[in-house]
Rosetta silent file (secondary structure, phi, psi, omega in degrees, C-alpha in Angstrom):
SEQUENCE: XXXXXXXXXXXXXXXXXXXXXXXXXXXXXXXXXXXXXXXXXXXXXXXXXXXXXXXXXXXXXXXXXXXXXXXXXXXXXXXXXXXXXXXXXXXXXXXXXXXXXXXXXXXXXXXXXXXXXXXXXXXXXXXXXXXXXXXXXXXXXXXXXXXXXXXXXXXXXXXXXXXXXXXXXXXXXXXXXXXXXXXXXXXXXXXXXXXXXXXXXXXXXXXXXXXXXXXXXXXXXXXXXXXXXXXXXXXXXXXXXXXXXXXXXXXXXXXXXXXXXXXXXXXXXXXXXXXXXXXXXXXXXXXXXXXXXXXXXXXXXXXXXXXXXXXXXXXXXX
SCORE:     score description
SCORE:     0.000 S_00000001
   1 L     0.000  155.436  178.543   -0.003   -0.001    0.001 S_00000001
   2 L   -70.663  148.876  179.373    1.027    3.623   -0.518 S_00000001
   3 L   -79.725  170.786 -176.873    2.498    5.397    2.466 S_00000001
   4 L   -64.946  -25.828 -177.620    0.851    8.372    4.133 S_00000001
   5 L   -77.611  -14.085  176.072    3.147   10.837    2.432 S_00000001
   6 L   -84.394  114.731 -173.844    1.871    9.809   -0.989 S_00000001
   7 E   -97.860  118.003  174.751   -1.145   12.034   -1.652 S_00000001
   8 E   -83.010  128.831 -179.020   -3.874   10.766   -3.932 S_00000001
   9 L  -122.044  166.725  176.084   -5.575   13.651   -5.698 S_00000001
  10 L   -91.361  167.067  177.472   -8.497   14.047   -8.081 S_00000001
  11 L   -60.511  -37.152 -179.436   -8.231   15.183  -11.682 S_00000001
  12 L   -65.500  -30.216 -178.279   -9.719   18.532  -10.692 S_00000001
  13 L   -80.690  -10.019 -175.155   -6.986   19.070   -8.087 S_00000001
  14 H   -60.598  -43.230 -178.128   -4.162   18.475  -10.562 S_00000001
  15 H   -60.026  -41.968  179.258   -4.058   22.080  -11.775 S_00000001
  16 H   -64.832  -40.838 -178.231   -3.694   23.477   -8.260 S_00000001
  17 H   -70.990  -42.699 -176.249   -0.887   21.065   -7.395 S_00000001
  18 H   -71.813  -25.185 -179.079    1.084   21.495  -10.609 S_00000001
  19 L   -69.442  -12.075  179.985    0.853   25.291  -10.405 S_00000001
  20 L   -79.043   -6.816 -176.788    3.091   25.215   -7.304 S_00000001
  21 L  -120.252  137.505 -175.705    6.093   24.293   -9.470 S_00000001
  22 L   -91.309  -33.363 -174.158    7.785   26.533  -12.006 S_00000001
  23 L  -122.488   99.311 -170.256    9.993   24.076  -13.860 S_00000001
  24 E  -115.337  141.187  174.088    8.156   20.829  -14.650 S_00000001
  25 E  -120.708  129.494  173.065    9.157   17.776  -16.691 S_00000001
  26 E   -97.178  112.669 -170.019    6.655   15.226  -17.947 S_00000001
  27 E  -107.385  126.307  178.147    8.671   12.017  -18.126 S_00000001
  28 E   -97.507  154.262  179.131    7.763    8.989  -20.265 S_00000001
  29 L   -68.867  168.192  174.961    8.960    5.443  -19.747 S_00000001
  30 L   -55.505  142.798 -178.996   11.598    3.667  -21.825 S_00000001
  31 L    55.613   50.382 -172.030   10.455    2.943  -25.411 S_00000001
  32 E   -57.035  130.335 -176.455    7.716    5.534  -24.945 S_00000001
  33 L   -97.570  176.648 -177.671    4.494    4.651  -26.724 S_00000001
  34 H   -58.946  -34.267  178.968    1.732    6.888  -28.161 S_00000001
  35 H   -62.904  -46.624  179.492   -0.233    6.920  -24.897 S_00000001
  36 H   -64.424  -45.247 -178.001    2.770    8.258  -22.965 S_00000001
  37 H   -66.359  -48.217 -178.713    3.727   10.753  -25.694 S_00000001
  38 H   -61.445  -40.720  179.822    0.195   12.015  -26.293 S_00000001
  39 H   -68.287  -45.688 -179.676   -0.498   12.487  -22.581 S_00000001
  40 H   -62.206  -40.739  178.989    2.788   14.257  -21.843 S_00000001
  41 H   -63.227  -46.513 -178.757    2.291   16.545  -24.825 S_00000001
  42 H   -64.269  -41.803  178.701   -1.274   17.456  -23.819 S_00000001
  43 H   -65.085  -40.868 -179.902   -0.269   18.138  -20.202 S_00000001
  44 H   -67.609  -35.397  177.656    2.679   20.291  -21.257 S_00000001
  45 H   -67.268  -38.039 -175.329    0.466   22.312  -23.619 S_00000001
  46 H   -80.972  -39.278 -172.009   -2.134   22.865  -20.912 S_00000001
  47 H  -118.038   -3.931 -177.920    0.030   23.486  -17.848 S_00000001
  48 L    85.309  154.968  178.600    3.497   24.226  -19.232 S_00000001
  49 L   128.024  167.457 -179.611    6.635   22.163  -18.930 S_00000001
  50 E   -96.783  164.937  178.760    9.038   20.012  -20.925 S_00000001
  51 E  -118.311  132.832  177.871    8.615   16.457  -22.208 S_00000001
  52 E  -134.324  163.210  176.012   11.225   13.743  -21.688 S_00000001
  53 E  -144.211  150.529  179.472   11.651   10.029  -22.270 S_00000001
  54 L   -87.895  121.990  172.777   14.040    7.416  -20.958 S_00000001
  55 L    71.099  -54.735 -173.836   16.408    5.950  -23.568 S_00000001
  56 L  -167.351  175.753  173.441   14.145    6.001  -26.617 S_00000001
  57 E  -114.913  151.406  171.751   10.687    6.177  -28.181 S_00000001
  58 L   -68.303  166.410 -178.852    8.797    3.352  -29.832 S_00000001
  59 H   -63.761  -39.578  176.750    8.400    3.571  -33.596 S_00000001
  60 H   -72.428  -29.987  175.149    4.764    4.625  -33.239 S_00000001
  61 H   -64.935  -41.682  176.598    5.815    7.048  -30.501 S_00000001
  62 H   -62.148  -44.774 -179.235    8.290    8.673  -32.889 S_00000001
  63 H   -60.033  -47.158 -179.860    5.629    8.880  -35.595 S_00000001
  64 H   -63.996  -45.257 -179.478    3.117   10.557  -33.275 S_00000001
  65 H   -58.166  -41.699  179.359    5.684   12.970  -31.840 S_00000001
  66 H   -65.362  -40.903 -176.125    6.673   14.091  -35.345 S_00000001
  67 H   -70.214  -41.657 -177.829    3.086   14.593  -36.463 S_00000001
  68 H   -90.717   -5.867  177.625    1.918   16.623  -33.459 S_00000001
  69 L    78.442   33.678  178.021    5.236   18.467  -33.062 S_00000001
  70 L   -82.248  123.312  176.769    6.149   17.120  -29.638 S_00000001
  71 L   -92.499  109.048 -174.301    9.758   17.926  -28.718 S_00000001
  72 E  -107.889  121.666  177.137   10.871   15.017  -26.540 S_00000001
  73 E   -82.889  127.459  178.971   14.138   15.221  -24.610 S_00000001
  74 E   -90.661  126.540 -178.820   15.889   11.868  -24.406 S_00000001
  75 L    51.698   53.386  178.033   17.378   11.116  -20.968 S_00000001
  76 L   -67.243  152.356  177.324   16.966   14.646  -19.612 S_00000001
  77 L   -71.770  101.168 -172.425   18.713   15.472  -16.314 S_00000001
  78 H   -64.035  -24.574 -179.007   15.758   14.994  -13.961 S_00000001
  79 H   -70.955  -11.602  179.955   17.533   16.811  -11.136 S_00000001
  80 H   -81.304   -4.594 -174.478   17.285   20.074  -13.103 S_00000001
  81 L  -111.730  146.370  177.299   13.507   20.250  -12.642 S_00000001
  82 L   -64.991  -34.859 -179.376   11.427   21.377   -9.668 S_00000001
  83 E  -150.248  138.097  171.773    9.048   18.496  -10.280 S_00000001
  84 E  -109.989  125.214  174.617    8.958   15.473  -12.550 S_00000001
  85 E   -99.646  109.937  179.698    5.538   14.122  -13.468 S_00000001
  86 E   -80.160  125.056 -171.338    5.952   10.461  -14.361 S_00000001
  87 E  -115.583  131.344  172.676    3.398    9.622  -17.039 S_00000001
  88 L    56.862   40.716 -175.220    1.919    6.243  -18.021 S_00000001
  89 L  -132.645  130.938 -171.836    4.566    4.356  -16.042 S_00000001
  90 L  -101.753  -30.563 -177.818    3.868    1.589  -13.544 S_00000001
  91 L  -138.729  156.392 -175.067    7.224    0.602  -12.025 S_00000001
  92 H   -63.824  -27.330 -179.499   10.604    2.217  -11.459 S_00000001
  93 H   -62.704  -23.036  178.325   12.492   -0.210  -13.706 S_00000001
  94 H   -71.324  -12.521 -179.845   10.796    1.454  -16.692 S_00000001
  95 H  -103.982   -6.217  178.869   12.726    4.629  -15.839 S_00000001
  96 H    55.912 -132.437 -179.177   16.146    3.001  -15.459 S_00000001
  97 H   -87.412   13.391  178.321   18.680    5.356  -13.913 S_00000001
  98 H  -100.900   18.834 -179.994   16.393    8.362  -14.517 S_00000001
  99 L   -65.444  115.414 -177.079   14.293    7.744  -11.437 S_00000001
 100 L   -76.417  153.306  177.513   13.667   11.246  -10.016 S_00000001
 101 L   -74.949  -35.443  179.116   13.950   12.076   -6.332 S_00000001
 102 L  -121.109  120.646 -178.031   10.815   14.261   -6.445 S_00000001
 103 E  -153.266  157.806  168.663    7.968   13.182   -8.641 S_00000001
 104 E  -114.853  171.212 -175.176    4.239   12.991   -9.165 S_00000001
 105 E  -139.390  133.579  170.402    2.459   10.234  -11.081 S_00000001
 106 E  -128.814  115.954 -170.325   -0.349   10.079  -13.644 S_00000001
 107 E  -158.995  155.205  179.451   -1.029    6.513  -14.735 S_00000001
 108 L  -111.104    0.874  173.705   -3.699    3.944  -15.583 S_00000001
 109 L   -79.641  163.222 -178.042   -1.873    0.815  -14.424 S_00000001
 110 L  -109.569   14.118  174.651   -2.699   -0.585  -10.998 S_00000001
 111 L   -70.060  147.224 -177.611    0.836   -1.406   -9.846 S_00000001
 112 L   -99.588    2.985 -171.768    1.813    0.193   -6.536 S_00000001
 113 L   -55.652  -35.416 -176.700    5.546    0.379   -7.238 S_00000001
 114 L  -102.442   -2.262 -174.114    5.727    4.172   -7.715 S_00000001
 115 L   -72.820  -40.442 -169.388    2.967    5.265   -5.360 S_00000001
 116 L   -57.958  -39.938 -175.017    4.787    5.153   -2.044 S_00000001
 117 L  -101.379    4.740  179.966    7.332    7.889   -2.787 S_00000001
 118 L   -72.782  141.815  174.709    5.182   10.100   -5.042 S_00000001
 119 L   -66.833  -42.281  172.879    4.457   13.621   -3.818 S_00000001
 120 E  -157.014  160.016 -176.435    0.978   13.238   -5.291 S_00000001
 121 E  -155.031  155.137  167.725   -0.619   10.928   -7.821 S_00000001
 122 E  -124.590  118.190  178.687   -3.622   10.095   -9.953 S_00000001
 123 E  -138.332  120.043 -179.059   -3.982    6.408  -10.689 S_00000001
 124 L  -138.978  151.065 -178.083   -7.183    4.880  -12.033 S_00000001
 125 L   -78.807   52.760  176.333   -7.995    1.617  -13.837 S_00000001
 126 L   -80.266  165.857  179.400   -8.749    3.288  -17.161 S_00000001
 127 L   -78.002  -14.115  175.296   -7.984    1.604  -20.462 S_00000001
 128 L  -154.585  153.023  174.677   -5.461    4.312  -21.298 S_00000001
 129 H   -67.396  -26.150  179.122   -3.738    7.138  -19.467 S_00000001
 130 H   -58.221  -34.437  178.292   -5.130    9.418  -22.169 S_00000001
 131 H   -64.942  -39.290  178.748   -8.615    8.999  -20.693 S_00000001
 132 H   -67.722  -44.462 -179.089   -7.348   10.239  -17.319 S_00000001
 133 H   -64.665  -38.348  177.396   -5.504   13.181  -18.883 S_00000001
 134 H   -61.179  -40.528  176.366   -8.578   14.164  -20.896 S_00000001
 135 H   -65.108  -39.983  176.483  -10.542   14.296  -17.635 S_00000001
 136 H   -56.410  -46.981 -177.704   -7.778   16.394  -16.045 S_00000001
 137 H   -64.903  -42.365  179.504   -7.998   18.919  -18.856 S_00000001
 138 H   -65.546  -44.497 -176.616  -11.790   19.110  -18.719 S_00000001
 139 H   -68.186  -20.126  179.156  -11.931   19.394  -14.923 S_00000001
 140 L  -105.565   14.345  175.782   -9.394   22.262  -15.037 S_00000001
 141 L    54.345   41.872  178.987  -11.192   24.118  -17.850 S_00000001
 142 L   -93.896  131.825  176.139   -8.229   23.810  -20.197 S_00000001
 143 L   -73.983  134.506 -178.633   -8.778   24.445  -23.876 S_00000001
 144 L  -109.053  119.256  179.692   -7.508   21.555  -25.977 S_00000001
 145 L   -83.420  178.006 -173.850   -6.105   22.407  -29.394 S_00000001
 146 H   -59.501  -45.030 -176.291   -6.078   20.178  -32.446 S_00000001
 147 H   -67.783  -40.732  179.242   -2.618   18.682  -31.866 S_00000001
 148 H   -65.654  -42.609  178.305   -3.214   17.865  -28.202 S_00000001
 149 H   -62.974  -40.357  179.170   -6.556   16.228  -29.024 S_00000001
 150 H   -63.477  -42.654  179.373   -4.930   14.228  -31.816 S_00000001
 151 H   -63.420  -42.635 -179.872   -2.178   13.021  -29.485 S_00000001
 152 H   -66.893  -42.003 -179.575   -4.622   11.904  -26.799 S_00000001
 153 H   -67.169  -37.896  176.428   -6.881   10.070  -29.246 S_00000001
 154 H   -60.511  -40.423  177.505   -3.883    8.323  -30.802 S_00000001
 155 H   -62.837  -42.027  177.708   -2.886    7.176  -27.311 S_00000001
 156 H   -62.337  -46.040 -178.380   -6.374    5.807  -26.662 S_00000001
 157 H   -59.909  -45.548 -177.237   -6.437    3.964  -29.970 S_00000001
 158 H   -65.357  -46.496 -173.976   -3.042    2.388  -29.370 S_00000001
 159 H   -76.190  -20.312  178.871   -3.609    1.300  -25.769 S_00000001
 160 L   -97.655    6.034 -177.560   -7.081   -0.138  -26.367 S_00000001
 161 L    61.967   47.994 -177.245   -6.043   -2.143  -29.443 S_00000001
 162 L    57.605   44.018  172.730   -8.178    0.099  -31.660 S_00000001
 163 L    76.152   11.733  175.362  -10.997    0.013  -29.093 S_00000001
 164 L   -66.429  -28.221 -179.475  -11.113   -3.769  -28.680 S_00000001
 165 L  -111.237   24.864 -174.675  -10.605   -3.227  -24.934 S_00000001
 166 L   -78.679  155.242  172.344  -12.591    0.014  -24.694 S_00000001
 167 L  -108.424  171.481  175.448  -15.184    0.949  -22.084 S_00000001
 168 H   -55.527  -37.349  179.953  -18.189    3.251  -22.584 S_00000001
 169 H   -68.197  -32.751  177.133  -16.106    6.128  -21.188 S_00000001
 170 H   -59.562  -46.879  179.608  -13.360    5.425  -23.717 S_00000001
 171 H   -64.898  -39.486  178.452  -15.825    5.878  -26.569 S_00000001
 172 H   -62.828  -46.572  179.454  -17.271    8.989  -24.950 S_00000001
 173 H   -62.702  -40.187  178.857  -13.810   10.518  -24.499 S_00000001
 174 H   -61.700  -43.627  178.616  -12.880    9.637  -28.086 S_00000001
 175 H   -62.699  -41.559  178.945  -15.993   11.357  -29.418 S_00000001
 176 H   -64.534  -38.012  179.204  -15.253   14.451  -27.323 S_00000001
 177 H   -68.881  -39.133  175.723  -11.664   14.580  -28.601 S_00000001
 178 H   -60.805  -41.699  178.778  -12.803   14.302  -32.208 S_00000001
 179 H   -67.657  -43.888 -178.567  -15.174   17.197  -31.592 S_00000001
 180 H   -67.641  -37.003 -176.407  -12.568   19.291  -29.751 S_00000001
 181 H   -86.095  -22.904  178.990   -9.857   18.670  -32.335 S_00000001
 182 L    69.240   34.012  178.305  -11.996   19.006  -35.447 S_00000001
 183 L  -127.778  167.395 -179.377  -10.372   16.115  -37.291 S_00000001
 184 L   -87.358  155.561  178.981  -11.557   12.774  -38.645 S_00000001
 185 H   -57.729  -37.528 -179.449  -10.940    9.449  -36.921 S_00000001
 186 H   -58.066  -33.122  179.656   -8.913    8.300  -39.923 S_00000001
 187 H   -66.522  -37.875  176.922   -6.358   11.025  -39.231 S_00000001
 188 H   -66.877  -39.261  176.989   -5.736    9.687  -35.741 S_00000001
 189 H   -61.291  -38.436 -177.272   -5.311    6.190  -37.165 S_00000001
 190 H   -64.243  -26.773  179.178   -2.754    7.473  -39.655 S_00000001
 191 L   -65.755  -21.268 -177.537   -0.494    8.695  -36.832 S_00000001
 192 L  -102.989    1.382 -176.822   -0.029    5.029  -35.857 S_00000001
 193 L   -85.255   82.845 -179.604    0.432    3.662  -39.369 S_00000001
 194 L  -112.453  121.427  179.617    4.115    2.820  -39.271 S_00000001
 195 L   -58.528  141.122  177.671    5.358    0.074  -41.625 S_00000001
 196 L   -72.601  124.092 -177.477    6.925   -2.882  -39.818 S_00000001
 197 L   -80.534  167.676 -174.019   10.656   -2.751  -40.558 S_00000001
 198 H   -61.408  -40.369 -177.389   12.748   -5.712  -41.616 S_00000001
 199 H   -64.676  -36.420  177.602   14.526   -6.124  -38.261 S_00000001
 200 H   -68.032  -41.511  178.870   11.211   -6.411  -36.404 S_00000001
 201 H   -61.847  -41.626  178.609    9.900   -8.980  -38.863 S_00000001
 202 H   -63.606  -43.939 -179.312   13.089  -11.014  -38.476 S_00000001
 203 H   -61.255  -42.235 -179.016   12.881  -10.838  -34.663 S_00000001
 204 H   -65.811  -42.311  179.266    9.271  -12.041  -34.658 S_00000001
 205 H   -65.096  -40.992  177.569   10.032  -14.924  -37.023 S_00000001
 206 H   -64.306  -40.900  178.829   13.047  -15.983  -34.951 S_00000001
 207 H   -60.100  -42.202  179.963   10.961  -15.846  -31.783 S_00000001
 208 H   -66.645  -40.425 -177.379    8.349  -18.118  -33.338 S_00000001
 209 H   -69.338  -27.029 -177.969   10.952  -20.594  -34.632 S_00000001
 210 H   -94.195   -5.835 -170.275   12.631  -20.851  -31.212 S_00000001
 211 L   -64.227  136.840  171.024    9.460  -21.029  -29.142 S_00000001
 212 E  -104.679  126.189 -174.453    8.983  -23.848  -26.644 S_00000001
 213 E  -112.178  128.861  177.007    5.312  -24.637  -26.100 S_00000001
 214 E  -113.991  135.316  177.420    3.917  -26.299  -22.989 S_00000001
 215 E   -99.937  129.476  175.605    0.367  -27.606  -22.805 S_00000001
 216 E  -124.081   97.927 -173.588   -1.577  -27.233  -19.560 S_00000001
 217 L    64.494 -121.877  177.850   -4.975  -28.822  -20.053 S_00000001
 218 L   -96.199    5.889 -177.475   -6.450  -26.913  -22.960 S_00000001
 219 E   -98.650  144.904  177.056   -4.032  -23.979  -22.530 S_00000001
 220 E  -117.196  123.570 -179.662   -0.856  -23.402  -24.555 S_00000001
 221 E  -114.308  122.421 -178.095    2.041  -21.454  -22.993 S_00000001
 222 E  -111.044  135.498  176.330    4.875  -20.328  -25.301 S_00000001
 223 E  -129.337  140.386 -179.686    8.329  -19.142  -24.168 S_00000001
 224 E  -160.486  172.612  178.854   11.143  -17.876  -26.370 S_00000001
 225 E  -128.655  147.401  173.803   14.104  -15.472  -26.607 S_00000001
 226 L  -144.728  176.796  177.686   15.041  -12.697  -29.025 S_00000001
 227 L   -97.893  -12.244 -178.321   17.472   -9.769  -29.043 S_00000001
 228 L  -167.504  169.895  177.110   14.825   -7.066  -29.525 S_00000001
 229 L    58.877   42.239 -179.089   11.110   -6.426  -30.122 S_00000001
 230 H   -60.529  -42.458 -178.965   10.055   -8.683  -27.260 S_00000001
 231 H   -62.254  -44.773  178.651    6.588   -7.130  -27.051 S_00000001
 232 H   -63.150  -39.985  179.190    5.882   -7.567  -30.769 S_00000001
 233 H   -65.001  -41.011  179.700    7.099  -11.158  -30.619 S_00000001
 234 H   -64.650  -42.805  177.556    4.880  -11.968  -27.633 S_00000001
 235 H   -62.311  -39.783 -179.917    1.824  -10.510  -29.375 S_00000001
 236 H   -63.334  -39.359  179.643    2.650  -12.500  -32.516 S_00000001
 237 H   -64.950  -37.758  176.000    2.828  -15.759  -30.559 S_00000001
 238 H   -66.953  -40.241  177.628   -0.631  -15.119  -29.085 S_00000001
 239 H   -63.053  -31.275  179.344   -1.923  -14.309  -32.576 S_00000001
 240 H   -77.365  -13.902  176.250   -0.454  -17.618  -33.767 S_00000001
 241 L   134.415   -7.637  176.881   -2.403  -19.566  -31.161 S_00000001
 242 L   -70.303  142.850  174.459   -0.624  -19.386  -27.800 S_00000001
 243 L   -80.302  -35.896  177.589   -2.864  -18.591  -24.848 S_00000001
 244 E  -137.422  139.314  179.712    0.077  -17.070  -22.959 S_00000001
 245 E  -134.517  135.837  174.596    3.463  -15.971  -24.334 S_00000001
 246 E  -122.904  124.909 -179.637    6.677  -14.920  -22.595 S_00000001
 247 E  -124.838  123.715 -176.350    9.510  -13.468  -24.677 S_00000001
 248 E  -109.195  148.133  174.151   12.891  -12.673  -23.099 S_00000001
 249 E  -146.129  143.254  178.669   15.758  -10.526  -24.313 S_00000001
 250 E   -92.090  130.817  178.420   19.051   -9.535  -22.721 S_00000001
 251 E  -129.326   99.684 -175.357   19.793   -5.799  -22.536 S_00000001
 252 L    65.619 -127.466 -179.617   23.178   -5.124  -20.996 S_00000001
 253 L   -93.097    9.620 -177.368   23.249   -6.748  -17.595 S_00000001
 254 E  -123.385  158.578  177.516   19.485   -7.116  -17.324 S_00000001
 255 E  -112.234  130.363  174.815   16.844   -9.366  -18.814 S_00000001
 256 E  -108.916  135.164  176.977   13.567   -7.983  -20.111 S_00000001
 257 E  -125.866  125.236  172.975   10.552  -10.223  -20.531 S_00000001
 258 E   -99.654  137.272 -178.102    7.371   -9.187  -22.310 S_00000001
 259 E  -125.291  137.333  176.596    4.241  -11.167  -21.507 S_00000001
 260 E  -138.801  151.190  174.417    0.949  -11.356  -23.393 S_00000001
 261 E  -143.294  162.492  179.273   -2.136  -13.520  -23.071 S_00000001
 262 L   -73.841  164.717  177.223   -5.388  -14.051  -24.900 S_00000001
 263 H   -60.975  -39.111 -179.480   -8.657  -12.507  -23.803 S_00000001
 264 H   -64.324  -40.892  179.585   -9.899  -15.950  -22.793 S_00000001
 265 H   -64.931  -40.225  179.305   -6.872  -16.570  -20.546 S_00000001
 266 H   -64.345  -39.406  179.805   -7.336  -13.195  -18.846 S_00000001
 267 H   -67.919  -26.411 -179.668  -11.017  -13.950  -18.229 S_00000001
 268 L   -88.581    3.059  174.244  -10.069  -17.294  -16.666 S_00000001
 269 L   118.764   -2.378  177.758   -7.761  -15.692  -14.118 S_00000001
 270 L   -66.552  126.792  179.801   -4.457  -15.011  -15.880 S_00000001
 271 L  -131.218   90.587 -175.356   -2.947  -11.861  -14.361 S_00000001
 272 H   -70.196  -27.045  177.348    0.334  -11.030  -16.083 S_00000001
 273 H   -63.815  -47.498  179.086    0.800   -7.781  -14.146 S_00000001
 274 H   -64.657  -45.201  179.415    0.848   -9.622  -10.834 S_00000001
 275 H   -59.751  -45.513 -178.242    3.017  -12.418  -12.218 S_00000001
 276 H   -63.036  -39.200  177.788    5.541   -9.982  -13.711 S_00000001
 277 H   -64.889  -43.837 -178.232    5.856   -8.110  -10.433 S_00000001
 278 H   -67.142  -46.645 -178.590    6.383  -11.288   -8.414 S_00000001
 279 H   -68.603  -41.654  178.903    8.903  -12.859  -10.786 S_00000001
 280 H   -59.311  -47.080 -178.971   10.726   -9.575  -11.346 S_00000001
 281 H   -66.811  -34.128 -179.773   11.170   -8.908   -7.628 S_00000001
 282 H   -73.279  -11.298  178.675   12.279  -12.474   -6.950 S_00000001
 283 L  -121.588   35.122  173.212   15.059  -12.022   -9.518 S_00000001
 284 L    73.355   23.052  179.725   16.397   -8.635   -8.417 S_00000001
 285 L  -142.093 -139.568 -179.820   14.117   -6.437  -10.508 S_00000001
 286 E  -164.094  171.525  179.139   10.462   -5.529  -10.887 S_00000001
 287 E  -167.694  169.681  179.942    7.577   -5.721  -13.304 S_00000001
 288 E   174.239 -170.234 -179.492    3.986   -4.742  -13.932 S_00000001
 289 E   140.666 -129.190 -178.616    1.420   -3.708  -16.498 S_00000001
 290 L  -119.166  172.328  179.515   -2.031   -5.106  -17.236 S_00000001
 291 L   -60.432  -39.868 -174.896   -3.712   -8.467  -16.775 S_00000001
 292 L  -105.972   -0.799  179.225   -3.196   -9.410  -20.428 S_00000001
 293 E  -152.778  116.920 -176.470   -0.063   -7.390  -21.267 S_00000001
 294 E  -151.264  175.556  179.608    2.867   -6.849  -18.906 S_00000001
 295 E  -154.510  159.090  175.670    6.641   -6.798  -18.697 S_00000001
 296 E  -143.237  157.401  170.593    9.444   -7.261  -16.212 S_00000001
 297 E  -123.946  138.372 -176.684   13.154   -6.536  -15.857 S_00000001
 298 E  -153.273  176.232  179.737   15.374   -8.785  -13.787 S_00000001
 299 L  -115.512  131.888  178.970   18.904  -10.051  -13.257 S_00000001
 300 L   143.072 -162.190  178.846   19.960  -13.552  -14.236 S_00000001
 301 L   -89.177  133.833 -179.774   19.776  -15.995  -17.107 S_00000001
 302 H   -53.447  -39.518 -177.374   16.855  -15.539  -19.523 S_00000001
 303 H   -64.567  -39.332 -179.362   16.091  -19.275  -19.467 S_00000001
 304 H   -68.051  -40.300 -179.399   15.817  -19.363  -15.671 S_00000001
 305 H   -71.890  -37.271  174.336   13.514  -16.335  -15.523 S_00000001
 306 H   -61.079  -41.592  178.607   11.380  -17.698  -18.363 S_00000001
 307 H   -61.988  -37.645  178.111   11.058  -20.956  -16.459 S_00000001
 308 H   -65.434  -40.854  177.827    9.883  -19.059  -13.384 S_00000001
 309 H   -63.696  -46.057 -178.472    7.239  -17.272  -15.476 S_00000001
 310 H   -62.279  -43.445 -179.496    6.104  -20.504  -17.082 S_00000001
 311 H   -61.366  -44.422 -178.413    5.868  -22.302  -13.729 S_00000001
 312 H   -65.828  -40.746 -177.050    3.767  -19.522  -12.173 S_00000001
 313 H   -72.628  -35.354  178.101    1.355  -19.258  -15.090 S_00000001
 314 H   -63.731  -37.304  179.067    0.896  -23.033  -15.336 S_00000001
 315 H   -68.345  -28.362 -174.563    0.023  -23.116  -11.627 S_00000001
 316 H   -89.642  -21.473 -177.931   -2.565  -20.345  -12.065 S_00000001
 317 L   -79.782  140.222 -178.833   -4.409  -21.642  -15.126 S_00000001
 318 L   -70.119    0.000    0.000   -7.408  -23.949  -14.494 S_00000001
């Protein structure tokens, strides 16, 4: 649980709290995706401040940033800012060595890893952080221009799998953003239309060819290793027929594992966010995310950590 010094605030209170700081950085996680970029951009437009990301942006994150004109600082010195607002980030490992000493949090994941030391936070189980940020802007009477609305809608589209995981509020927020921005839905889709490059295709094919599949009753669990694009490989394995997929890659001295599961597995009790946190912490790291899509970073051999993931998920499936 969060400690007493971590203050949970409402969306309406965000403006009052952020106004107490003159030099603010909105910080996105490593491999920042459209949800993180769109939210940070919209918040910076509304309340002022710079936008940063740890290490890099995802390919769709780069595309969105270019289209809306978001200037993203890579690995900015977090100590130079009065306050860092960590956006769309569930655990500290996603920030690497850029973990700020003073920070606030705006996020839609339900991991508690960053809550304890936050000065204040907004965390709700929305389908995207963009839905929370849109509420922040409305509750603080902030005018949303075309580019900010486009960025937020792109984030919603990306994080909901083009609305496959949407709620009624997601659709309502999307309609309001289309109205506020004055653009067509197709334009938001185009911000995410990035051709898959050759290296990603090769990584996914290698992951599939190396995959070890274990059957647990009627469930299929796939584990494999690649050098990059772990998330894309895990999604591809689920698309190919795995109920749960774990894909590991070594990055320097750490191992990253992306986990994905089918809708049916999630409905039957699969919780990859919980599993990633438990396995990550037991191997000197951490993890988190959503029930059906999560990731962890840890120390050790990829095969050993994959085995730990496989063992836990096999025990949890009926």
